[in-house]
VOPAGU-2260 file (C-alpha; in pm, 1 decimal, decimal comma):
REM VOPAGU-2260
SITE   aa  ch    i         X         Y         Z
SITE  MET   A    0     307,3   -1476,8    1494,5
SITE  LYS   A    1     642,7   -1432,0    1656,8
SITE  ARG   A    2     774,7   -1780,3    1634,1
SITE  VAL   A    3     981,0   -2017,0    1421,9
SITE  PHE   A    4     785,5   -2274,8    1233,0
SITE  LEU   A    5     868,5   -2639,9    1238,6
SITE  VAL   A    6     989,0   -2681,5     880,7
SITE  THR   A    7     759,6   -2920,2     702,4
SITE  ALA   A    8     707,7   -3017,8     340,3
SITE  LEU   A    9     373,0   -3042,1     175,2
SITE  THR   A   10     391,6   -3218,3    -155,8
SITE  VAL   A   11     189,1   -3282,0    -462,8
SITE  THR   A   12     215,7   -3584,6    -685,0
SITE  MET   A   13     478,3   -3581,9    -952,3
SITE  LEU   A   14     274,2   -3451,4   -1238,5
SITE  ALA   A   15     319,4   -3583,3   -1586,8
SITE  ALA   A   16     372,8   -3220,3   -1694,8
SITE  VAL   A   17      19,0   -3151,9   -1809,5
SITE  PHE   A   18    -182,7   -2897,7   -1612,0
SITE  ALA   A   19    -492,4   -2687,5   -1647,0
SITE  GLY   A   20    -556,9   -2557,8   -1993,4
SITE  GLY   A   21    -363,8   -2838,0   -2159,2
SITE  GLN   A   22     -27,1   -2665,4   -2155,0
SITE  LYS   A   23     283,2   -2855,5   -2060,3
SITE  ALA   A   24     446,4   -2757,5   -1733,2
SITE  SER   A   25     783,0   -2740,9   -1900,2
SITE  GLY   A   26     666,8   -2444,2   -2103,0
SITE  GLY   A   27     477,8   -2614,4   -2383,9
SITE  ALA   A   28     537,4   -2493,3   -2733,8
SITE  SER   A   29     710,1   -2181,6   -2609,2
SITE  GLY   A   30    1030,7   -2370,7   -2530,0
SITE  ASN   A   31    1258,9   -2221,3   -2268,0
SITE  VAL   A   32    1103,7   -2021,0   -1985,8
SITE  THR   A   33    1277,3   -1787,3   -1740,9
SITE  LEU   A   34    1106,2   -1688,5   -1416,9
SITE  THR   A   35    1201,1   -1444,9   -1142,6
SITE  ALA   A   36    1157,1   -1535,4    -774,3
SITE  TYR   A   37    1172,7   -1335,2    -451,6
SITE  MET   A   38    1202,2   -1576,5    -160,3
SITE  GLN   A   39    1221,8   -1539,3     213,6
SITE  ILE   A   40    1493,1   -1782,3     314,6
SITE  ASP   A   41    1860,1   -1764,8     405,4
SITE  PRO   A   42    2007,2   -2043,0     187,9
SITE  VAL   A   43    2327,0   -2062,8     396,4
SITE  ASP   A   44    2128,9   -2132,6     716,1
SITE  PRO   A   45    2169,7   -2502,0     810,5
SITE  GLN   A   46    1792,6   -2549,2     831,6
SITE  TYR   A   47    1776,7   -2500,4     452,9
SITE  THR   A   48    2021,6   -2773,7     357,6
SITE  TYR   A   49    1746,5   -2936,3     153,8
SITE  TRP   A   50    1705,5   -2635,0     -77,1
SITE  GLN   A   51    1995,2   -2667,5    -321,2
SITE  PRO   A   52    1945,9   -3043,2    -375,1
SITE  THR   A   53    1578,7   -2972,0    -443,4
SITE  LEU   A   54    1668,3   -2710,3    -704,3
SITE  ASP   A   55    1922,2   -2944,6    -863,1
SITE  ALA   A   56    1657,1   -3214,1    -895,8
SITE  PHE   A   57    1410,3   -2969,6   -1047,2
SITE  TYR   A   58    1655,4   -2843,6   -1309,5
SITE  ALA   A   59    1741,3   -3201,8   -1399,9
SITE  LYS   A   60    1373,2   -3273,4   -1468,2
SITE  TYR   A   61    1291,9   -2938,4   -1631,5
SITE  PRO   A   62    1609,8   -2816,5   -1805,0
SITE  ASN   A   63    1411,9   -2563,7   -2009,6
SITE  ILE   A   64    1291,4   -2370,7   -1700,6
SITE  LYS   A   65    1530,3   -2121,0   -1546,5
SITE  ILE   A   66    1457,5   -1936,0   -1222,7
SITE  GLU   A   67    1643,7   -1624,0   -1114,1
SITE  PHE   A   68    1627,9   -1598,0    -733,4
SITE  GLU   A   69    1662,6   -1313,2    -491,5
SITE  TYR   A   70    1683,9   -1432,5    -130,0
SITE  VAL   A   71    1594,7   -1200,1     159,3
SITE  SER   A   72    1512,0   -1305,7     516,0
SITE  GLY   A   73    1336,8   -1149,0     812,2
SITE  GLU   A   74    1161,9    -812,1     821,0
SITE  PRO   A   75    1369,9    -667,4     531,6
SITE  PHE   A   76    1188,9    -914,1     305,9
SITE  HIS   A   77     853,2    -752,8     383,0
SITE  GLN   A   78     984,5    -398,3     368,2
SITE  LYS   A   79    1120,1    -443,9      16,2
SITE  PHE   A   80     823,8    -649,3    -103,1
SITE  GLN   A   81     576,3    -388,4      17,5
SITE  ALA   A   82     760,3    -131,3    -192,7
SITE  MET   A   83     745,8    -362,9    -493,8
SITE  ALA   A   84     372,7    -414,3    -444,4
SITE  ALA   A   85     311,7     -39,7    -417,6
SITE  SER   A   86     489,4      10,4    -749,4
SITE  GLY   A   87     282,1    -262,7    -914,4
SITE  ASP   A   88     591,6    -456,6   -1019,7
SITE  ILE   A   89     648,6    -787,4    -840,4
SITE  PRO   A   90     839,9   -1104,2    -941,2
SITE  ASP   A   91     685,7   -1407,4   -1107,3
SITE  LEU   A   92     717,2   -1612,5    -788,2
SITE  PHE   A   93     731,7   -1482,3    -432,2
SITE  THR   A   94     696,8   -1595,6     -74,0
SITE  LEU   A   95     342,5   -1543,2      51,2
SITE  TYR   A   96     181,7   -1577,6     394,0
SITE  PRO   A   97    -181,8   -1695,9     371,4
SITE  SER   A   98    -285,6   -1432,0     624,8
SITE  PRO   A   99    -313,1   -1054,2     671,2
SITE  ARG   A  100      69,0   -1049,5     688,4
SITE  SER   A  101      75,4   -1055,1     306,5
SITE  GLY   A  102    -226,8    -831,2     262,9
SITE  TYR   A  103     -18,8    -578,6      71,1
SITE  VAL   A  104     -19,7    -813,5    -230,4
SITE  ILE   A  105    -334,5   -1017,6    -162,8
SITE  ASN   A  106    -558,8    -712,9    -129,8
SITE  ARG   A  107    -420,7    -567,3    -454,4
SITE  GLY   A  108    -522,3    -879,4    -649,8
SITE  MET   A  109    -159,9    -961,6    -733,2
SITE  VAL   A  110    -168,9   -1332,9    -641,8
SITE  LYS   A  111    -284,9   -1607,9    -877,7
SITE  ASP   A  112    -562,7   -1835,8    -757,5
SITE  LEU   A  113    -434,4   -2194,4    -783,3
SITE  ARG   A  114    -772,3   -2364,4    -783,5
SITE  PRO   A  115    -774,0   -2428,1   -1161,6
SITE  TYR   A  116    -457,4   -2635,9   -1112,4
SITE  LEU   A  117    -566,7   -2822,0    -800,4
SITE  THR   A  118    -736,5   -3140,8    -908,0
SITE  ASP   A  119    -908,1   -3369,8    -658,0
SITE  GLU   A  120    -621,9   -3615,1    -703,3
SITE  ILE   A  121    -365,1   -3353,3    -605,1
SITE  LYS   A  122    -570,2   -3236,7    -307,9
SITE  SER   A  123    -616,2   -3589,8    -179,4
SITE  HIS   A  124    -249,2   -3603,8     -78,4
SITE  TYR   A  125    -289,6   -3328,8     182,9
SITE  PRO   A  126    -477,5   -3264,7     504,0
SITE  ALA   A  127    -805,5   -3099,5     410,5
SITE  SER   A  128    -730,4   -2793,5     622,1
SITE  ILE   A  129    -462,6   -2664,5     383,4
SITE  TRP   A  130    -729,5   -2606,2     120,6
SITE  ASP   A  131    -933,3   -2372,3     337,9
SITE  ALA   A  132    -999,9   -2042,3     163,1
SITE  GLN   A  133    -698,8   -1811,6     167,2
SITE  GLY   A  134    -883,5   -1527,7      -6,3
SITE  LYS   A  135   -1220,2   -1365,3      56,0
SITE  ASN   A  136   -1378,9   -1539,9    -242,5
SITE  GLY   A  137   -1241,3   -1885,4    -167,6
SITE  GLU   A  138    -909,3   -1841,0    -345,9
SITE  VAL   A  139    -620,2   -2077,0    -271,0
SITE  TYR   A  140    -290,8   -1898,1    -326,1
SITE  ILE   A  141     -30,3   -2144,2    -199,6
SITE  ILE   A  142      37,8   -2509,9    -136,7
SITE  SER   A  143     152,6   -2437,7     213,7
SITE  PRO   A  144     485,6   -2596,1     306,9
SITE  ASN   A  145     419,1   -2553,7     679,1
SITE  MET   A  146     120,1   -2676,8     869,4
SITE  ALA   A  147     201,2   -2632,7    1235,0
SITE  ILE   A  148     -30,8   -2743,3    1512,4
SITE  GLY   A  149     -50,0   -2468,7    1769,2
SITE  THR   A  150    -117,2   -2671,2    2083,9
SITE  ILE   A  151      40,6   -2996,0    2197,6
SITE  VAL   A  152     111,9   -3133,6    2542,5
SITE  TYR   A  153     439,0   -3315,4    2605,2
SITE  VAL   A  154     433,0   -3586,0    2873,5
SITE  ASN   A  155     728,3   -3697,9    3084,6
SITE  THR   A  156     595,0   -4053,0    3104,7
SITE  LYS   A  157     864,4   -4165,2    3349,2
SITE  LEU   A  158     773,5   -3896,6    3602,0
SITE  GLN   A  159     405,6   -3947,3    3535,1
SITE  LYS   A  160     430,0   -4318,5    3621,6
SITE  GLU   A  161     638,6   -4248,7    3932,2
SITE  LEU   A  162     351,9   -4034,8    4059,7
SITE  GLY   A  163      91,8   -4297,1    3970,0
SITE  LEU   A  164     -77,1   -4081,4    3707,9
SITE  THR   A  165    -220,7   -4146,3    3362,4
SITE  ASN   A  166    -285,0   -3914,0    3071,5
SITE  PRO   A  167    -562,7   -3670,0    3165,3
SITE  ARG   A  168    -861,8   -3694,0    2934,0
SITE  THR   A  169   -1031,5   -3375,3    3054,4
SITE  LEU   A  170    -926,4   -3037,5    3187,1
SITE  ASP   A  171   -1078,8   -3128,6    3523,3
SITE  GLU   A  172    -863,0   -3442,9    3536,9
SITE  LEU   A  173    -550,4   -3239,9    3459,2
SITE  ILE   A  174    -633,5   -2989,3    3732,8
SITE  ALA   A  175    -707,3   -3270,1    3978,7
SITE  GLN   A  176    -363,2   -3423,0    3918,1
SITE  GLY   A  177    -203,6   -3098,7    4030,1
SITE  GLN   A  178    -226,8   -3179,0    4399,9
SITE  ALA   A  179      -9,7   -3491,3    4372,3
SITE  ILE   A  180     230,9   -3323,1    4129,4
SITE  ARG   A  181     282,0   -3014,7    4344,8
SITE  ALA   A  182     324,0   -3232,8    4654,6
SITE  ALA   A  183     620,0   -3392,8    4474,5
SITE  GLY   A  184     771,3   -3048,5    4420,6
SITE  LYS   A  185     688,3   -3041,9    4048,4
SITE  THR   A  186     480,8   -2820,9    3820,7
SITE  PRO   A  187     173,5   -2982,8    3663,1
SITE  LEU   A  188     174,7   -2802,4    3325,4
SITE  MET   A  189     491,1   -2609,5    3238,6
SITE  PHE   A  190     430,9   -2304,9    3018,1
SITE  GLY   A  191     593,0   -1968,3    2948,5
SITE  ASN   A  192     408,0   -1656,4    2831,7
SITE  GLN   A  193     683,4   -1396,9    2860,2
SITE  GLY   A  194     659,7   -1319,2    2488,7
SITE  VAL   A  195     290,0   -1230,0    2541,2
SITE  TRP   A  196     178,2   -1401,5    2216,6
SITE  GLN   A  197     216,2   -1757,4    2348,4
SITE  ALA   A  198    -107,2   -1773,6    2548,9
SITE  GLN   A  199    -300,7   -1659,8    2242,7
SITE  SER   A  200    -128,2   -1869,1    1975,8
SITE  LEU   A  201     -45,3   -2181,8    2176,8
SITE  LEU   A  202    -352,2   -2206,5    2399,0
SITE  LEU   A  203    -646,3   -1969,8    2343,7
SITE  SER   A  204    -662,9   -2057,2    1973,5
SITE  CYS   A  205    -707,7   -2426,2    2051,3
SITE  LEU   A  206    -954,9   -2357,9    2331,7
SITE  VAL   A  207   -1168,7   -2132,8    2110,1
SITE  GLU   A  208   -1169,9   -2402,7    1842,6
SITE  ARG   A  209   -1290,2   -2651,6    2105,6
SITE  THR   A  210   -1559,0   -2426,4    2255,1
SITE  GLY   A  211   -1687,0   -2271,0    1933,9
SITE  GLY   A  212   -1557,2   -2463,7    1633,6
SITE  LYS   A  213   -1439,0   -2331,2    1299,6
SITE  GLU   A  214   -1787,0   -2236,9    1177,1
SITE  TRP   A  215   -1846,4   -2012,7    1479,3
SITE  PHE   A  216   -1505,0   -1849,6    1437,2
SITE  ASP   A  217   -1574,4   -1780,1    1070,6
SITE  ARG   A  218   -1896,0   -1607,2    1173,1
SITE  ALA   A  219   -1714,1   -1407,4    1440,2
SITE  ARG   A  220   -1456,0   -1296,4    1183,1
SITE  ALA   A  221   -1730,2   -1181,5     950,5
SITE  GLY   A  222   -1937,0   -1015,5    1223,3
SITE  THR   A  223   -2243,3   -1241,7    1219,0
SITE  ALA   A  224   -2120,4   -1369,8    1556,8
SITE  LYS   A  225   -1923,9   -1173,2    1814,8
SITE  PHE   A  226   -1615,0   -1227,1    2026,2
SITE  THR   A  227   -1834,6   -1147,3    2327,4
SITE  ASP   A  228   -2019,6   -1476,5    2264,1
SITE  LYS   A  229   -1995,7   -1763,3    2510,3
SITE  PRO   A  230   -1733,6   -1969,6    2317,3
SITE  PHE   A  231   -1473,4   -1692,0    2336,2
SITE  VAL   A  232   -1548,7   -1597,3    2696,7
SITE  ASP   A  233   -1542,5   -1962,9    2807,3
SITE  ALA   A  234   -1205,5   -2017,7    2639,5
SITE  LEU   A  235   -1057,5   -1717,4    2820,7
SITE  ALA   A  236   -1208,3   -1841,7    3147,6
SITE  ALA   A  237   -1035,4   -2179,0    3103,1
SITE  ILE   A  238    -697,7   -2001,3    3087,8
SITE  LYS   A  239    -780,7   -1815,3    3409,7
SITE  GLN   A  240    -876,6   -2147,3    3568,5
SITE  LEU   A  241    -534,8   -2294,5    3487,0
SITE  VAL   A  242    -370,8   -2003,7    3666,6
SITE  ASP   A  243    -605,3   -2002,4    3965,7
SITE  THR   A  244    -559,4   -2376,5    4027,0
SITE  GLN   A  245    -177,7   -2346,7    4010,9
SITE  THR   A  246    -169,6   -2583,0    3714,6
SITE  PHE   A  247      66,5   -2341,1    3543,4
SITE  PRO   A  248     400,0   -2250,5    3705,8
SITE  ALA   A  249     419,0   -1951,5    3936,6
SITE  GLY   A  250     525,2   -1646,7    3736,1
SITE  VAL   A  251     404,9   -1796,0    3407,0
SITE  ASN   A  252     400,4   -1450,1    3245,4
SITE  GLN   A  253     767,0   -1390,5    3335,9
SITE  LEU   A  254     878,9   -1730,7    3206,8
SITE  SER   A  255    1010,0   -1755,3    2850,0
SITE  GLY   A  256     918,6   -2042,4    2624,6
SITE  LEU   A  257    1282,1   -2155,1    2630,7
SITE  ASP   A  258    1289,2   -2148,1    3011,2
SITE  ALA   A  259     967,8   -2351,6    3026,1
SITE  ARG   A  260    1103,4   -2607,2    2781,9
SITE  ASN   A  261    1428,5   -2644,2    2975,2
SITE  ALA   A  262    1244,5   -2680,6    3306,4
SITE  PHE   A  263    1043,0   -2965,8    3158,8
SITE  ILE   A  264    1354,3   -3131,2    3016,8
SITE  GLN   A  265    1520,0   -3103,6    3359,1
SITE  GLY   A  266    1234,1   -3307,1    3508,7
SITE  ASN   A  267    1061,6   -3022,1    3690,3
SITE  ALA   A  268     719,4   -3078,1    3534,6
SITE  VAL   A  269     502,4   -3370,2    3429,1
SITE  TYR   A  270     352,6   -3188,3    3130,6
SITE  LEU   A  271     472,5   -2914,9    2893,3
SITE  LEU   A  272     241,4   -2695,4    2687,5
SITE  ASN   A  273     398,5   -2598,2    2357,3
SITE  SER   A  274     348,8   -2623,7    1981,7
SITE  GLY   A  275     412,6   -2859,0    1694,9
SITE  TRP   A  276     700,5   -2646,2    1570,7
SITE  SER   A  277     882,8   -2699,7    1903,5
SITE  ILE   A  278     962,5   -3065,7    1842,7
SITE  GLY   A  279    1302,0   -3009,8    1681,6
SITE  GLY   A  280    1415,0   -2788,6    1968,3
SITE  VAL   A  281    1299,7   -3037,6    2232,1
SITE  ARG   A  282    1472,3   -3320,9    2048,0
SITE  GLU   A  283    1799,4   -3130,2    2029,1
SITE  ALA   A  284    1791,3   -3008,8    2391,0
SITE  ALA   A  285    1684,6   -3324,6    2573,2
SITE  PRO   A  286    1912,0   -3619,5    2654,7
SITE  ALA   A  287    1834,4   -3899,9    2410,8
SITE  ALA   A  288    1708,4   -4136,0    2680,7
SITE  ASP   A  289    1471,7   -3873,5    2817,6
SITE  TYR   A  290    1344,5   -3772,0    2476,2
SITE  ALA   A  291    1272,3   -4136,1    2395,3
SITE  GLN   A  292    1022,4   -4162,6    2681,1
SITE  TYR   A  293     836,8   -3838,5    2605,4
SITE  GLU   A  294     490,3   -3857,4    2457,1
SITE  ILE   A  295     260,6   -3605,6    2291,0
SITE  ILE   A  296    -108,6   -3590,9    2376,7
SITE  PRO   A  297    -388,1   -3351,5    2275,1
SITE  PHE   A  298    -486,3   -3078,8    2515,6
SITE  PRO   A  299    -745,4   -3231,8    2752,1
SITE  ALA   A  300   -1112,5   -3187,8    2673,8
SITE  LEU   A  301   -1317,0   -2895,1    2803,8
SITE  PRO   A  302   -1678,8   -2932,6    2921,0
SITE  ASN   A  303   -1942,8   -2921,8    2644,8
SITE  GLU   A  304   -1702,7   -2886,9    2353,8
SITE  ALA   A  305   -1846,8   -2782,9    2019,1
SITE  ALA   A  306   -1554,6   -2943,6    1832,2
SITE  PRO   A  307   -1410,6   -3232,9    2038,9
SITE  ASN   A  308   -1050,5   -3344,2    1977,9
SITE  SER   A  309    -986,5   -3043,0    1757,6
SITE  ASN   A  310    -685,6   -2814,1    1748,7
SITE  ALA   A  311    -562,7   -2491,2    1596,2
SITE  VAL   A  312    -331,1   -2491,6    1299,7
SITE  SER   A  313    -128,8   -2229,8    1117,4
SITE  LEU   A  314     -39,5   -2257,6     752,7
SITE  GLY   A  315     310,3   -2140,2     684,0
SITE  GLU   A  316     445,6   -1934,0     399,4
SITE  ALA   A  317     514,1   -2071,0      52,0
SITE  LEU   A  318     590,0   -1950,3    -297,7
SITE  ALA   A  319     292,6   -1802,5    -481,2
SITE  ILE   A  320     248,9   -1699,2    -844,5
SITE  ASN   A  321     209,0   -1348,2    -986,0
SITE  ASN   A  322    -148,8   -1310,2   -1110,1
SITE  LYS   A  323     -23,3   -1146,9   -1431,3
SITE  LEU   A  324     137,4   -1472,8   -1548,8
SITE  THR   A  325     -48,6   -1659,8   -1820,0
SITE  GLY   A  326      13,7   -1943,1   -2061,4
SITE  ALA   A  327     352,6   -2114,3   -2062,8
SITE  LYS   A  328     498,6   -1892,0   -1789,6
SITE  ALA   A  329     208,6   -1961,2   -1553,8
SITE  ASP   A  330     231,3   -2334,8   -1619,9
SITE  ALA   A  331     608,5   -2330,8   -1567,1
SITE  ALA   A  332     559,1   -2147,7   -1237,9
SITE  PHE   A  333     310,8   -2408,9   -1120,4
SITE  ALA   A  334     544,1   -2684,7   -1236,8
SITE  PHE   A  335     808,5   -2536,9   -1009,8
SITE  ILE   A  336     599,2   -2499,8    -696,6
SITE  SER   A  337     439,6   -2840,0    -743,8
SITE  PHE   A  338     786,6   -2991,7    -775,3
SITE  ILE   A  339     960,1   -2821,6    -483,2
SITE  TYR   A  340     664,0   -2909,3    -262,0
SITE  GLY   A  341     641,8   -3240,7    -443,4
SITE  GLU   A  342     760,2   -3594,2    -380,4
SITE  VAL   A  343    1128,2   -3516,8    -430,1
SITE  GLY   A  344    1122,2   -3212,9    -205,9
SITE  SER   A  345     926,2   -3397,5      58,5
SITE  ASP   A  346    1175,7   -3680,3      62,7
SITE  LEU   A  347    1463,2   -3434,4     104,7
SITE  PHE   A  348    1283,1   -3257,0     388,5
SITE  MET   A  349    1226,8   -3589,6     562,1
SITE  LYS   A  350    1587,2   -3695,4     522,8
SITE  THR   A  351    1709,3   -3370,7     678,8
SITE  GLY   A  352    1514,9   -3433,7     998,8
SITE  ASN   A  353    1186,5   -3256,9     926,1
SITE  LEU   A  354     827,7   -3381,4     934,7
SITE  PRO   A  355     636,6   -3354,1     607,1
SITE  THR   A  356     260,9   -3328,2     629,1
SITE  TYR   A  357     220,6   -3486,6     287,6
SITE  LYS   A  358      91,9   -3841,4     323,9
SITE  LEU   A  359     424,6   -4017,2     287,3
SITE  ASP   A  360     492,1   -4381,4     353,7
SITE  TYR   A  361     663,1   -4321,5     687,2
SITE  SER   A  362     770,7   -4684,7     710,1
SITE  LYS   A  363    1053,6   -4592,0     471,5
SITE  TYR   A  364    1201,0   -4347,2     721,7
SITE  THR   A  365    1329,2   -4354,8    1075,8
SITE  VAL   A  366    1070,8   -4162,5    1278,4
SITE  ASP   A  367    1113,3   -4111,5    1652,0
SITE  SER   A  368     813,4   -4172,6    1877,7
SITE  VAL   A  369     746,3   -3805,3    1953,0
SITE  SER   A  370     746,2   -3720,0    1583,5
SITE  GLN   A  371     512,7   -4011,7    1518,5
SITE  ASN   A  372     282,3   -3878,5    1790,9
SITE  TYR   A  373     282,7   -3545,9    1609,1
SITE  ILE   A  374     203,0   -3709,7    1276,9
SITE  ASP   A  375     -88,6   -3883,1    1448,0
SITE  ARG   A  376    -217,1   -3547,8    1571,5
SITE  ILE   A  377    -199,1   -3399,1    1222,3
SITE  THR   A  378    -386,0   -3688,5    1066,4
SITE  THR   A  379    -655,4   -3742,0    1332,6
SITE  GLN   A  380    -746,3   -3399,2    1471,0
SITE  THR   A  381    -976,9   -3155,3    1299,1
SITE  MET   A  382    -820,7   -2811,6    1265,2
SITE  GLY   A  383    -932,4   -2458,4    1335,6
SITE  TYR   A  384    -737,2   -2134,7    1328,9
SITE  ILE   A  385    -449,0   -1987,3    1520,0
SITE  ILE   A  386    -606,5   -1652,1    1592,7
SITE  ASP   A  387    -321,4   -1422,9    1492,1
SITE  GLY   A  388    -290,3   -1614,6    1166,5
SITE  VAL   A  389    -631,5   -1497,6    1047,0
SITE  MET   A  390    -710,3   -1184,0    1248,9
SITE  ASP   A  391    -522,7    -856,2    1205,3
SITE  GLY   A  392    -198,8    -843,4    1398,3
SITE  GLU   A  393    -256,3    -497,3    1543,0
SITE  GLY   A  394    -561,9    -612,9    1736,0
SITE  CYS   A  395    -378,7    -915,6    1868,1
SITE  ASP   A  396     -69,7    -717,3    1966,1
SITE  SER   A  397    -246,5    -420,3    2122,8
SITE  ILE   A  398    -561,3    -573,4    2272,2
SITE  LEU   A  399    -581,0    -951,5    2281,6
SITE  ASN   A  400    -231,0   -1067,7    2376,9
SITE  PRO   A  401    -171,6    -822,8    2665,1
SITE  GLY   A  402    -534,5    -868,1    2765,0
SITE  ILE   A  403    -486,3   -1240,9    2815,9
SITE  GLN   A  404    -197,3   -1165,4    3049,3
SITE  ALA   A  405    -423,7    -928,1    3238,4
SITE  VAL   A  406    -687,9   -1200,2    3269,2
SITE  MET   A  407    -423,1   -1438,6    3401,4
SITE  LEU   A  408    -314,9   -1176,8    3657,3
SITE  GLY   A  409    -673,7   -1109,4    3760,4
SITE  THR   A  410    -673,8    -742,0    3657,3
SITE  LYS   A  411    -923,8    -801,7    3375,6
SITE  THR   A  412   -1217,2   -1042,5    3346,2
SITE  PRO   A  413   -1267,7   -1280,7    3053,4
SITE  ALA   A  414   -1590,7   -1100,7    2962,4
SITE  GLY   A  415   -1419,3    -762,8    2987,8
SITE  LEU   A  416   -1138,6    -861,6    2753,6
SITE  ALA   A  417   -1386,1   -1019,4    2512,1
SITE  ALA   A  418   -1577,2    -690,5    2497,2
SITE  GLU   A  419   -1259,4    -489,3    2434,8
SITE  TYR   A  420   -1143,5    -719,5    2156,8
SITE  GLU   A  421   -1485,5    -729,7    1989,7
SITE  ALA   A  422   -1497,5    -350,2    1990,0
SITE  TRP   A  423   -1154,7    -326,9    1826,6
SITE  VAL   A  424   -1237,1    -590,5    1564,8
SITE  ALA   A  425   -1570,5    -429,9    1480,7
SITE  ALA   A  426   -1403,9     -93,1    1424,3
SITE  ASN   A  427   -1074,3    -193,1    1267,3
SITE  ASP   A  428   -1016,2    -554,2    1160,7
SITE  SER   A  429    -990,9    -621,9     786,6
SITE  ASN   A  430   -1209,3    -933,3     827,8
SITE  ARG   A  431   -1505,0    -708,3     910,1
SITE  LYS   A  432   -1445,5    -454,2     633,8
SITE  LYS   A  433   -1655,0    -492,7     323,0
């Protein structure tokens, strides 16, 4: 997924230092514990201002645990980590993506399953979707610090009211509003797909969740259903319908996400299709008065939805634990990740302008209306998958993403693309391999 996640904090309760197996998180009888960590962040980047205060708070609580960090960001992180994995020697803690992106350690059995540590009380503080299986046998490898909704619709409520419109409840209602919006010289639903991945990650994923639901997608991943089935074809057809009815801007496939966002902010569209991780950018780019009147709504309903009011969500990367760790070192490692994604870390995230998905008491913080809308989406919508978060990237990059553009341009049919993607998945995707 070629995008920047909205930085969020998922937290666990502040444990009393006793975990699975009865060992103390501080290292038990073994005393001092030193751990190594390989982490994908750039600690001097302003978006990580929370990190050092979080570490300081951890060391104050657990003075007997020392962590030796190596920080690497971007693609060099993966290049070096793949070499480590191939050698069989990886750090005690490391950044992991709960997707095929980290298959080079997941498939080698190098990641510790956290389920023995995850009590019902701990899990109750999170949206249920973060506990979906991250391994083929139900393993949970991380407490994900990012849960980003793939599809949200921003509303310019001022412009909407000027045109005498209300929030569309269905796709047909949205399309019907287009006549009045275009007559006013505006675009109904601003969107940019220049990067090619956007239509898949920010739209198709949500539509497939609506038409098929998570259970159908799980069967399609495994091969007991197929991507040529009606849910997938209908979702692709809905994208073509948005193009054919001029609901999207002209030249949508030449428009960047940034250009689409700026056009919306400039008042050239009533609605903007984007993602949950876009909120910070919209807030920074829009005049304060304009941002204050924006609203977020779910994507309008499709006919005969299998999973009404659902969305697609992507779990972001987090620190995981080396499967070789046992005893005091394993407990100390869990103490660390439960703390940095814990109440203290969550509070620091919130105070630096981010939106934690942990069930905080938001009345203690100043939350703008758009962010509150987003929180409402997280807590009320059921969640399926962002496709390129669970399917192999090669198939998305070579077949699905450019194929969606071709469907939008009319050079490929929804059924034709579905057949091409199913053939690639059946022959190549790791989800289908035994």
